[in-house]
PAVEXVO-474388 format. One record per residue: x, y, z of N, C-alpha, C in turn; residue in three letters. Coordinates in steps of 0.2 Angstrom, whole numbers, plus 2048, in hexadecimal, padded with zeros to 3 digits. Atoms other than C-alpha are relative to their C-alpha. Example, Ala and Ser with C-alpha at 12.3 -4.5 7.8 and 13.67 -1.06 7.14 Angstrom:
BEGIN
8047FA80083E7EA827804806800ala 7FC7FA7FF8447FB8247FC805803ser 
! end
This chain:
BEGIN
8028068028167D381F7FB7FA804met 8038037F98147C882F7FD805803arg 8047FB7FC80B7D78387FA8007FCala 8048008057FF7D782A7FB7FA801arg 8048078017FB7C58297FE7FE807his 8047FE7FA7F97C783E7FC800800ser 8077FB7FF7EE7D383F7F97FD7FBleu 8058028047E47CB8317FB7FA7FFgln 8048087FE7E07B88377FE801809trp 8047FE7F87DD7C184A7F98047FCleu 8087FD8027CF7CB8407FB7FD800val 8048038037C97BE8367FE7FA805asp 8028057FA7C97B28477FA801803gln 8047FB7FA7C07C084F800800808gly 7FD8007F97CC7C185C80280A800cys 7FD7F87FF7CF7D58587FA8007F9leu 8067FD8037C17E184F8018047FAgln 7FE7FB8037CA7F08478007FD7F7ala 8008008097CA7F28328097FE7FFpro 7F98018027DA7EB82B8028017FCmet 7FF7FF8057DB7F281B8018097FCser 7FD7FB8017E180181D807800804thr 7FA8007FC7F48048218038037FEtrp 7FE8037FA7FE80A82B7F87FD806pro 8048037FA7F380183A803805808val 7FF7FC7F97F480A84B8017FC806met 7FF8067FA7F97FF8597FB802806trp 8057FE7F97EB8088657FB7FD7FDala 8068038007DF80185C8007FA800asp 8018048007E37F085D8027FD808ile 7FD8007F97ED7F186E7FB7FD807ser 8078037FE7DC7EF8777FF7FA800pro 8028068037D87E086E8077FB803gly 7FC8058017E87D68708037FF80Bleu 7FD8007FB7E97DA8837FA7FE806asp 8068037FC7D77D08868027F8802asn 8018077FD7DA7C28907FA7F9801asp 8058058017CA7BB88D7FF7FD7FAala 8018008097CD7B987A8017F7801ala 8008088027CA7A68758097FE7FEpro 7FA8027FE7DB79C8788037FF7F8ala 7FD8028087DC7998648048067FFleu 7FC7FA8017DF7AA864808804805cys 7FC7FF7FA7EB7AE8748057FA7FDarg 7FB8058007F579D86F8058027FCglu 7FF8018087F87A385C807804800ser 7F87FD80280A7A8854800808801leu 8017FB8028017B684F7FE805805ala 8017FC7F97FA7BD860806801802trp 7F97FF7FE80C7BA8678028057FEgln 7FB7FA8038157C485B7FD806800tyr 8057F87FE8087D3859802803807leu 7FF7FB7F880A7D486E807802801arg 7FB7FE80181D7D486B8028057FEphe 8017FB80381C7E085E800806803glu 8037FA7FD8117EB868806804807arg 7FE7FC7F981B7EC8798068017FEasp 7FB7FD80582A7EF86D7FF806800tyr 8027F98038237FE8667FC806806his 8047FE7F781A802879808804804ala 7F97FC7FB8238108858028057FEgly 7FB7FB80382A81F8858077FF803glu 7F980180283C81B87E8018007FAarg 7FE7FD80584681F8708027F97FBleu 8028078038468118638058027FAgln 7FB7FF80485480F8578027FB7FBmet 8028038028568078488058017FAgly 7F98038068657FF8387FD7FE7FCleu 8008048058627F98298028037F7ser 7FB7FF80986A7F78167FB7FB7FDala 8048048058647ED8078058037FAgly 7FE80080786B7EA7F57FD7FD7FCgly 8038068058647E37E78058017F8ala 7FE7FF80586B7E17D67FD8047FAgly 8047FC8068607EB7CC7FA802805gln 80A7FD7FC84F7F77D37FE7FB7FFglu 8038068018447EA7D87F88047FEval 8067FC8018347F07CB7F97FF802val 8087FF7FC8257E97D38027FE807phe 8008027F88237E87E67F97FE802arg 8088057FE8147DF7EE802804808asp 8017FD7F880F7E3803807800803phe 7F98047FD81F7DA808805807800ala 7FC7FB8038297EA7FF8097FD800gly 7F78037FF83E7E88038028067FBgly 7FC7F980484B7F57FA7FD8017FApro 8037FF8098457FE7EB8068047FDarg 7FA7FB8038578057E68057F9801glu 7F98078008677FA7E1803800808lys 7FB8027F786E7FF7F47FB805803gly 8067FC7F9864807804804801805glu 7FF8027F986C80B8157FD807804val 8047FD7FC860811822801802807asn 7FE8007F78618188357F7803802ala 8057FF7FF85181A83C7FE80380Aarg 8017FF7FB84C82284C7F7803803leu 809800800839822855801801808glu 8017FD7FC83582A8657F8803802trp 8077FE7FD82282B86E7FF801806met 8017FD7FA81C83387D7F68027FFser 8077FF8008098348837FE8017FAgly 8067FF80880083B8728048007FBgly 7FA7FE8068118408688057FA7FFleu 7FB80380381A83685B8058027FCala 7FD7FF8038298388548077FE7FBile 7F980580583482E8468058027FBgly 7FB7FE80484383483C8017FA7FCleu 7FD80480484982982F8038057FAser 7FC7FE80585982D8248027FA7FCgly 7FE80380485B8248148068027FBthr 7FC80080586A8238077FF7FA7FBtyr 80280380686781C7F88067FE7F8val 7FA7FE8038778187EC7FB8007F7his 7FF7FF80687381E7D97F87FE7FEasn 80780180485F8207D97FF8007FApro 8047FD8058548207CC7FD8067FEarg 8057FA80084C8317D0805803804asp 7FA7FC80085D8387D57FF80280Agly 8017FC7F985883B7E98037FB804asp 7FD8047FB8668327F2800801807glu 8027FE7FB86383A8027F67FF802ala 80680480084F8328087FF803808arg 8038017F88458378197F87FE800tyr 80480680083882A8128037FC806asp 8008027FB830825823800805806gly 8017FA7FB83183482E7FA8047FFser 8048008008248388357FF807808tyr 8027FB7FA81C8478467F87FB800leu 8078037FF80B84184B7FD801808ala 8037FD7FB8008468597FA7FE800gly 8078007FF7F08408617FC806803thr 8067FD7FD7E08498657F87FF800leu 8068037FD7D284186E8017FB7FAgly 7FF8068047D08338618027FF7F9asn 7FF7FF8097D683985180A800801trp 7F87FE7FF7EB83A84D7FF8067F9val 7FF7FB8057F18498448088007FDleu 7F980180180384683A8038027F9gly 7FC7FE80681084C82E8057FC7FEala 7FA80480181D8438257FE7FB7FBgly 80180480381F8368198027FA800ala 8018087FD81882481C7FF7FD7FBile 8038068068168148127F6802802glu 8098037FF80181080F8007FD7FCarg 8028068037F88038087F9800802trp 8057FF8027E78058047FC7F97FCtrp 8038088037DB7F48018047FA801gly 7FF8067FB7DB7E28058037FB7FBpro 7FB8048047E97DD7F68067FE805gly 7FA8027FE7F77D47FB8078037FAtrp 7FC7FC8048027D97ED7FF8067FDhis 8027F78027FA7EA7E57FA801802ser 8057FC8007ED7F77E87FD8027F8ser 8037FD8077E37FE7DA800808802thr 8027F87FE7E38107E4807801804ile 7FC7FC7FC7F18117F18067FB803leu 7FF8057FD7FF8057F4808803804ser 7F77FC7FE8138077F98057FD7FDser 7FD8018048198037E98048067FCasn 7FA7F97FF8208167E8801802805ala 7FE7FE7FB82881E7F37FC805806arg 80A7FC7FD81B8278028028077FDpro 8007FA8048168377FD801805808val 8017FC7FB81B84380A7FB804802pro 8067FC80080B84D8137FE801805gly 8047FF7FC80084F8207F97FD801val 8058068037F18458257FE800808trp 8038067FA7E683F8337FB7FB7FEile 8038058017DD8318377FD7FC806asn 8048007F97D28298458057FA804arg 7FB8037FB7DE8218557FD7FA800lys 8048057FF7D18138587F97FF7FEgln 8078018077C380B84B7FA7FF806ser 8058017FE7B580D85A7FA7FF7FCthr 8067FE8027A380A8547FD807802pro 8057F97FD79881A8547FC800806phe 8038027F978E81D8637F98037FDser 8087FF8027818258597FB7FA7FDtrp 8058058007748178587FE8007F7arg 8028028057718198458057FD7FDpro 7FB80380478181783F8057FC804ala 7FF8057FE78680984D8037FB7F9arg 7FE8048057857FE83E8037FC7FDtrp 7FC8008017938018388067FC802leu 7FA8057FC79C7F8844807805800gly 7F97FB8017B17FE8478038037FApro 7FF7FD8067B680B83B807802802trp 7FA7FA8017C58148358018047FBhis 7FF7FB8067C982482B807802802ala 7F97FC8037D782D8248008047FBval 7FF7FD8067DA83A81A806803801ala 7F67FD8007EE8428137FE8067F9phe 7FE7FC8057F38508098087FF7FEval 7F880480180384B8018028057FAgly 7FC7FC8048118547F78037FC7FAgln 7FF80480381384E7E780A8057FCleu 7F97FC8008268537DF8008057FBglu 7FE7FD80582D8607D48017FD7FAasp 7FF7FF8098328587C37FB7FC7FEglu 8068038028228537BD7FC8077FCarg 8047FB80481885B7AF7FC807802val 8007F97FD80F8667BC8037FE807val 7FB8027FB81B8687C97FB802806pro 8038007FB8168667DB7FB7FF803asn 8078028028058607D97FE7FC809ala 8008047F87FC8597EB7FB7FB7FDlys 8058038007F584A7ED7FC7FE807leu 8058027FC7E48477F77FF7F8801leu 8008047FD7DF8387FF7FC7FE806gly 8078027F87CF83280C7FF7F97FDala 8028078047CB82080D7FC7FF809arg 8058007F97BD81C81B7FE7F7800val 8028087FF7BC8058207FC801807thr 8068027FC7AF7FD8297FF7F9802phe 8048077FF7A97ED8307FA800803arg 8068017FC7977EC8327FE7F9801pro 8028077FC7987DB8348067FB801trp 7FA8018007A47D183A8067FB7FCarg 7FD8038077AA7C782B8008057FDtyr 8007FC8077A87D581E803809803leu 7FE7FA7FF7B37E481F8008067F8glu 8027FB8047B07F38148048067FEval 7FB7FB8007BB80080C7FF8077F9gly 8007FB8047B8812803805803801leu 7FB7FA8017C481D7FC8018047F9asn 7FE7F98047CA82D7F1807803801arg 7F77FC8007DA8337EA7FF8067FBthr 7FE7FC8047DF8427E18058047FCala 7FC7FD8007EB84A7D97FF8097FDgln 8057F77FE7E785F7DB806805800trp 7FB7FD7FF7F186E7D98068007FCgly 7FC8008038038717D58028067FCgly 7FB7F980280E87F7CC7FA8017FAasp 8047FA8068008897BE7F97FA800gly 8048047FC7F287E7C77FD804805arg 8057F97FC7E18877CC8037FB809pro 7FC8017F77E78847E37FB802804gln 8067FD7FB7D688E7EA7FC7FB803ser 8068057FD7CB8867F67F97FF7FEtrp 8078058047BC8847E88027FD7FDser 7FE8058037C787C7DF8007F9805ser 7FF8027FB7CD8727ED7F97FB800phe 8078017FC7BA86F7F37FE7FB7F8trp 8028048077B786A7E08047F97FEasp 7FD8068017C485C7DF7FD7FC806ala 8058047FB7BC8577F07FB7FB7FFval 8088058037AC8527EB7FF7FF7FAthr 8018028067B08507DB7FC8037FAgly 8057FB8047A785F7D28048027F9arg 7FC7FD8057B58617C67FF7F97FCasp 7FB8058037B884F7C07FE8027F8asn 7FF8018067B98517AC7F98067FCgly 8047F98017AC8617AA8048087FEgln 7FD7FA8067B886E7A28067FF7FCgln 7FD7FE8087BF8667948087FC800gly 7F98057FF7D085A793805807801pro 7FA7FB7FE7E08627997FC806806gly 8037FA7FC7D586F7A57FC7FC808asn 8038027F77CF8627B1804802805asp 7FF7FD7F97D28697C38057FA804pro 7FE8067FB7D88587CA8007FA7FEser 8028078037DB8457C47FE7FC806asn 8038067F97D183B7D08017F8801gln 8018077FF7CF8297D57FC801806leu 8048017F97C28207E17FE7F97FEgly 8018098007BC80E7E37FD7FF806gly 8048037FE7B68037EF8047FA800ala 7FD8078027BD7F27F57FC7FD808asp 8028057FC7B57E48008057F8802leu 7FD8067FF7BB7D78097FE7F9807arg 8048047FE7B37C78128077FB801leu 7FA8037FF7BF7BE81D7FD7FC806gly 8018037FC7BA7B082A8027FA801phe 7FB8067FD7C07A18357FD7F77FApro 8018048067C179082C8057FB807val 7FB8037FA7C778683F805806800gly 7FA7FC7FD7D778C8428028037FAser 8007FD8077D879282F7FC805800ala 8087F78027D07A58288047FF7F8ala 8038028077CA7A58187FF8067FDleu 8037F88067C87B880D8007FF7FDgly 8037FF8077C07BD7FE8018087FFile 7FF7F88037C47CE7F78008027FBtyr 7FE7FB8077C27DB7E97FF807801val 7FE7F98017C77EC7E57FE8027FBgln 8017FC8047C27F97D97FF8077FFala 7FC7F88027C88097D37FF8047FCthr 8037FB8057C08157C88058067FEgly 7FD7FB8047C98237BD7F9806802glu 8047FA8027C18347BE7F78007FCasp 8097FF8057AD8377B87FD805804glu 8057FB8007A18457B77FA7FA805ala 8058047FD7948427C4801800807gly 7FD8017F97A08427D48017FA801gly 8008067FD7A082F7D28077FC7FCleu 7FC8038047B08237CA7FE7FD7FCpro 8038058077AE8197BB8067FE7FBser 7FC8028057B88107AF8057FE805lys 7FD7FF7FB7BE8067BE8077F97FCphe 7FB8067FE7CF7FA7C17FD7FD804met 8048047FD7CC7EC7C98047FB804asn 7FD8077FF7D37DE7D67FC7FA803gln 8038047FE7CD7CF7DC8057F9804ala 7FA8077FD7D57BF7E87FE7FF806gly 8028067FB7D37B57F58067FD804met 7FD8017FC7DD7B28048017F8806asp 8018037FB7E17A38108077FF805leu 7FC8017FA7E87A18208017FA804ala 7FE8097FC7F1790828803801805thr 7FC8007F97F878B8398027F8800arg 7FC80780180377B833806800803trp 7F98027FE812775838803802804leu 7FF7FC7F681277E84A8038067FCasn 7FF7FA80381378D83C7FC803800ala 8047FE8048097998338008017F9glu 8007FE80680479C8237FC8057FEgln 8047FC8037FD7A88178027FD7F8arg 8007FF8087F97A48027FA8057FEphe 8057FA8057F07B07F68027FF7FBtyr 8008008057EA7B07E77FB8067FCleu 8027F78017E87C47DE7FF7FE7F8glu 8007FD8097E17C87CD7FE809801tyr 8007F88007E57D97C87FF8037F9thr 8007FE8067DF7E37B87FE805801asp 7FF7FA8027E37F37B67FE8057F9thr 8017F98087DB7FA7A47FA803805thr 8087FA7FC7CE8067A97FA7FD7FCala 8068078037BD7FC7A88017FA7FEgly 7FD8098007C57EB7A87F97FA801ser 8028078017B77E27AB7F98037FEtrp 8037FC8027AC7ED7A17FF7FD7F7ser 7FE8018097A97EA78D80480A7FEser 7FB7F98007B27FF78D805801802glu 7FA7FE7FC7C17FB7928058057FCgln 7FD7F98027CD80B78E807801800arg 7FB8027FD7DF80878D804809800pro 7FC7FB7FF7EA8167937FE804802asn 8047F97FC7DD81F79F8037FE806val 7FF8017F97E28157AF806804802ala 7FA7FD7FD7EE8207BA8038057FAtyr 8017FB8057EE82C7AC7FD808802glu 8057FB7FF7E983F7AA8038037FAhis 7FD7FC8057E984B79D803805802ser 7FD7FA8007EE85A7A78077FC804thr 7FA8007FC7F98517B38037F87FDtyr 7FF8078058018467A78077FD801gln 7FB8067FE80F83D7B17FC7FC804ser 8028077FC8038347B97FE801805gly 8018017FB7FD82D7C78067FB804tyr 7F98057FC80E8297CF806807802arg 7FC7FC7FA81C8307DA8077FE7FFphe 7F980180182E8307D38007FA7FCasn 80080380582B8267C67FB7F9801gly 8038098008218167CD7F7804803arg 8068017FF80E8147CE7FD80280Aasn 8027FD7F880581B7DF7FD7FB803ile 8028067FF7FB80D7DD8007F97FEala 7FF8098017FC7FB7D38068017FEser 7F880280280F7F57D28027FD7FBthr 8018038048087EE7C38018057F8trp 8037FB8058058007B97F98007FDglu 8068028057F68027AD7FF7FC7FAgly 8018048057EF7F87A28027F97FFasp 7FD8068007F57E87A97FB7FB803ser 8038067FC7EE7D77AE8047FC804arg 7FA8067FE7F57CB7B97FE7FD807val 8018047FA7F47BE7C58037FD805leu 7FB8027FB7FD7B97D57FF7FB804thr 8028077FA7FE7A97DF806802804leu 7FC7FF7FA8087AE7F07FF7FA803gly 8008057FA80E7A47FF805803804ala 7FD7FF7F98157A880F8027FA806thr 8018047F881B79C81F804805805his 7FD7FC7FA81E7A58308017FB804phe 7F98067FA82C79983A7FD804808phe 8038007F682579884D807807802arg 7F97FC7FE8397A184F8018087FEarg 8007FC8018367B08468028037F9gly 7FD80180883E7AD8337F77FE7FBser 8038018038337AB8268018007F8asp 7FA8008098337A78107F98007FFval 8067FD8048287AD8058017FE7F7ser 8027FE8068237AA7F37FB8027FBval 8047FC80581B7B17E48017FC7FAthr 8018028088167AC7D37FB8037FDleu 8047F98058107BA7C67FD7FD7FAser 8018018088087B67B27FB80A803arg 8007FA8028097C97AE8008027F9ala 8027FE8088007D279E800805804glu 8007F77FF8097E479F7FE8027FBleu 8017FC8048057F07967FB7FD7FBasn 8028048057F77E878D7FD8017FAarg 8027FC8067F27F277E8048017FDasp 7F97FC8028047F677B8028067FDgly 7FE7F7802805808779800804807thr 8017FB7FB8088167857FE809800leu 8037F98028008287888068047FFpro 7FA7FB80380B836781802803809gly 7FC7FB7F981583E7918068047FDarg 7FA7FB80281F84D78E8087FE802pro 7F88017FD83484E7917FE80280Aala 8017FC7F782D8577A37FB7FB804ser 8068027FA8238487A98057FD809ala 7FC8037FB8338437B58027FB800gly 7FD8068008398357BB7FD7F97FBthr 80180480283A8287AF7FC7FA803pro 8058047FC82A81C7B18037F7802val 80180780182A80A7B57FA7FD7FEleu 80580380281D8037A98037FE7F9glu 7FC8028078227F779A7FD8057FAala 8017FD8068228007897FC7FD7FBval 8058038048177F47807FD7FA804asp 8048047FD80E7E47838067FA803ala 7FB8067FE8177D778E7FD7FA804gln 8028047FD8137C77948047FC803asp 7FB8037FC81C7C17A37FD7FC804val 8038057F981E7B47B0805804804ala 7FD7FC7FB8257BB7C18027FC805ile 7FF8017F982D7B17CF805802806leu 7FB7FC7F98327B97DF8007FB806ala 7FF8007FB8387B37EE804802806ala 7FD7FE7FC83F7B68007FE7FC807ser 8008037FB8447B080F804804806tyr 7FC7FD7FA8487BB8207FF7FE805arg 7FD8027F98507B582E802804806leu 7FE7FD7FA8567B9840808800800pro 7F98008008687BE83F806804808val 7FC7FA7FD8727C584E7FE805804leu 8047F97FF8647CE8557FC8037FCgly 8037FD80285F7D48487FD7FC7F8gly 8058048048567CF8358048007FBarg 7FD80080785C7C98247FC7FF7FBval 8088028058517C88148057FD7FAthr 7FC80080885A7C08067FB7FD7FBleu 80480280384F7BE7F87FF8027F7ser 7FE7FF80784E7C07E57F97FE7FAgly 8048038068447BF7D48027FF7F9tyr 8008018058417B97C47FD8007FBtyr 8057FF8048397BC7B58027FC7FAthr 7FE8028068377B27A48038037FBasp 7FF7FC80583C7C079A801805801lys 8007FC7FC8447CF79C7FA8067FEglu 8077F97FE8377E07A18058067FBile 7FE7F880583A7EF7947FB805804glu 8067FB7FF8337FE79C803807800thr 8007F980283281079A809802803val 7F87FF7FB8418127A98077FC7FAala 7FA80480384C8047A07FF7F97FEarg 8008077FE84D7F279E8037FD803gln 7FE8057FA84E7E47AC8017FA7FEtrp 7FD8078018577D67AC7FB7FC804ser 8058057FF84F7C57AF8027FE808arg 7FF8027FA8597C27C0803806804thr 7FA7FB7FA85C7CC7CF7FE7FE807thr 7FC8027FA8627C77E17FD807803val 8017F97FD85D7D37EE8027FC809met 7FF7FF7FA8647D48007FD806807ala 8017FA7FC85D7DE8108047FF807ala 8008017FA8637DF8237FE805803trp 8047FF7FB85C7E68307FF801808glu 7FD8017F78607EB8447FA804805tyr 8057FA7FC8527F3851807800808arg 7FD7FF7FC85D7F98607FB7FF808phe 8077FE7FE8537F2870802807805asp 
! end
């Protein structure tokens, strides 16, 4: 969270120029800006600048980096935001990272106590990546977040475990040298093919994704993205079927139950500009279900604003975010039980029981107010308050018993208030996070019923 806050403030102030709504962000893309000694004093003297230079220097160099972490909670955390945290009741992790020249390797192993999906041993966060010119080729399972939202995304977030796969992305977001395209400004692109789990209605389906972001104006960032569930056991997996999925030619044209892919697509915009030493952002995101003609429709929508301030010799980030995940939510033709569902891929747009996009699941309307205070010496405190109308129509799509891990989706219409808080602080060279959340009523999901109060603790240590 601190890294994203710091980068976004520097971009909004004009200190850096790279797109910031596609995560992870490449150090190679922001490092040249952090080395700019001619940058304004407002940039160089900020906590954000100093923090990012410290983190950049830690990750630089040809050396082995090691870390340990452990976390636990009274129960599995139902709703997750960009800051993340433990997914299960108990986790222990060890990781190694090494980089040399154009090659980077990360090994991450996690033991999970009594997980809901049955995977006690996990390798989430492991990767192998190399550079080819200004492109990075990689394989592994890494967290991703697409969009300007701070609490959720309508197309791809870190709510679910990372999907293992292969990918390609730009290393640095330098503008086009070709004059007709130079107006796009700094731009970034990423595409991946991921492998979903085998315990689902269509076992071993693939997850495809592509996103392009660009900054045609200092204050504006635009994102365009598309994802698809395609292939799997018993489904077409030819090159022609793949091409039809990529180009959208298969959208709903072969009748219910025969559609070769489940597609989502859309766009997001963010306006960010300085207000003195503060920075204000306004953003929207729209993601549509597949539709004939190659273009998405029946949009799920998100809108929000955020404010970064520098008070009390520290930094703060505030945001107000509204999300509506009913298909066609801002139109007169709302379609319940359509968002993140599909007639062929009946396990839905999910991985191991969690939505790949919105932590709120489909057919929900949520307003969230969040605030984080970043202290100078490395600690921070966060509070979020959400008013959530979950599963507003009160029904669920029919899912067969083979749908896989039970879904974290409300079984009926539930109106709930959610208060979450966390405190992170340095302790003996490591970092401890204490957090918890409270809901004004119990939440009943397809997976189980969740109690109103949960307390969590996590610890992490990086070896120098």
